[in-house]
C-alpha positions in Angstrom: -8.7 -15.5 -7.3 -7.8 -11.8 -7.7 -4.1 -11.9 -7.1 -2.0 -8.8 -8.1 1.7 -8.0 -8.2 2.7 -4.4 -8.9 5.0 -1.6 -8.1 3.3 1.1 -6.0 4.3 4.5 -4.6 3.3 5.2 -1.0 1.3 8.5 -0.9 0.9 9.0 2.9 2.2 8.1 6.3 1.1 4.5 7.2 -1.7 4.4 9.8 -1.2 1.5 12.3 -4.0 0.1 14.5 -4.2 -2.7 17.1 -7.2 -4.9 16.9 -9.0 -6.6 19.7 -7.1 -9.9 19.3 -3.7 -8.0 19.5 -3.1 -8.2 15.7 -1.5 -5.2 14.2 -3.0 -3.8 11.0 -1.5 -0.9 8.9 -3.4 0.9 6.1 -1.9 3.3 3.6 -2.9 4.9 0.4 -0.7 4.1 -2.6 -0.5 4.9 -6.4 -0.4 2.3 -9.1 1.6 3.2 -12.2 -0.6 3.8 -15.2 -0.1 5.6 -18.4 -3.4 7.3 -18.9 -4.7 8.2 -15.4 -3.7 7.8 -11.8 -5.1 4.9 -9.9 -5.1 5.3 -6.1 -5.5 2.1 -4.0 -5.6 1.4 -0.3 -3.1 -1.2 0.9 -3.7 -3.3 4.1 -0.8 -5.0 5.9 -1.2 -7.5 8.7 1.1 -8.7 11.5 4.8 -8.5 10.9 4.3 -6.9 7.5 2.3 -4.1 9.2 5.1 -3.5 11.7 7.8 -3.4 8.9 5.9 -1.0 6.7 5.2 1.3 9.6 8.8 1.3 10.9 10.8 1.5 7.7 8.8 3.2 4.9 7.6 6.7 4.4 5.8 8.9 1.9 7.1 8.7 -1.7 8.9 5.3 -1.2 8.3 2.7 -3.9 7.7 -0.9 -3.1 6.8 -4.1 -5.0 3.7 -5.7 -3.6 1.9 -9.0 -4.0 -1.6 -9.5 -2.6 -5.3 -10.0 -3.0 -7.4 -7.4 -4.7 -10.9 -6.5 -3.6 -13.4 -3.8 -4.5 -15.1 -1.9 -1.6 -18.3 0.2 -2.0 -18.0 3.7 -0.6 -21.1 4.6 1.4 -22.5 8.1 0.9 -25.6 9.8 2.2 -26.5 11.6 -1.1 -27.8 9.0 -3.6 -28.0 11.5 -6.5 -24.7 10.4 -8.0 -22.9 7.2 -8.6 -20.2 6.4 -6.0 -17.1 4.7 -7.5 -15.8 1.5 -5.9 -12.6 1.8 -4.1 -9.8 -0.7 -4.7 -8.2 -2.4 -1.7 -5.3 -4.7 -1.7 -4.4 -7.0 1.2 -0.7 -7.3 0.9 0.9 -10.8 1.4 4.5 -9.9 0.3 6.4 -6.8 -0.4 9.9 -5.8 -1.3 11.7 -2.4 -1.3 12.9 -0.7 -4.5 16.0 1.4 -3.7 15.8 4.4 -5.9 17.8 6.8 -3.8 21.4 7.1 -5.1 22.8 7.7 -1.5 21.3 4.3 -0.5 22.8 2.6 -3.5 26.3 4.1 -2.8 26.2 3.2 0.9 25.2 -0.4 0.3 28.2 -1.1 -2.1 30.9 -3.3 -0.7 34.4 -1.8 -0.9 
């Protein structure tokens, strides 16, 4: 199995769609932390996770994800160059990382 757990940074506003069987799917591009180069992945959320990511998270938020990794071929018309495979992660769990100092101060119990 290709199971991955990582911290990611959300790069764009999540795109939500409703499928034929009334299941909500949300896709968003995210960045994996690496030392040498930047790795961009596409995250896919289903059902309640899709609803939560769309309602509560925005660009530049960090989250901890767990999910299944897959490689997708990108289809291009021009065959003169190699097309890199795109990494897609189907997220099964995620947790927020509160990095904002205002959030940390407001969540403290007096």
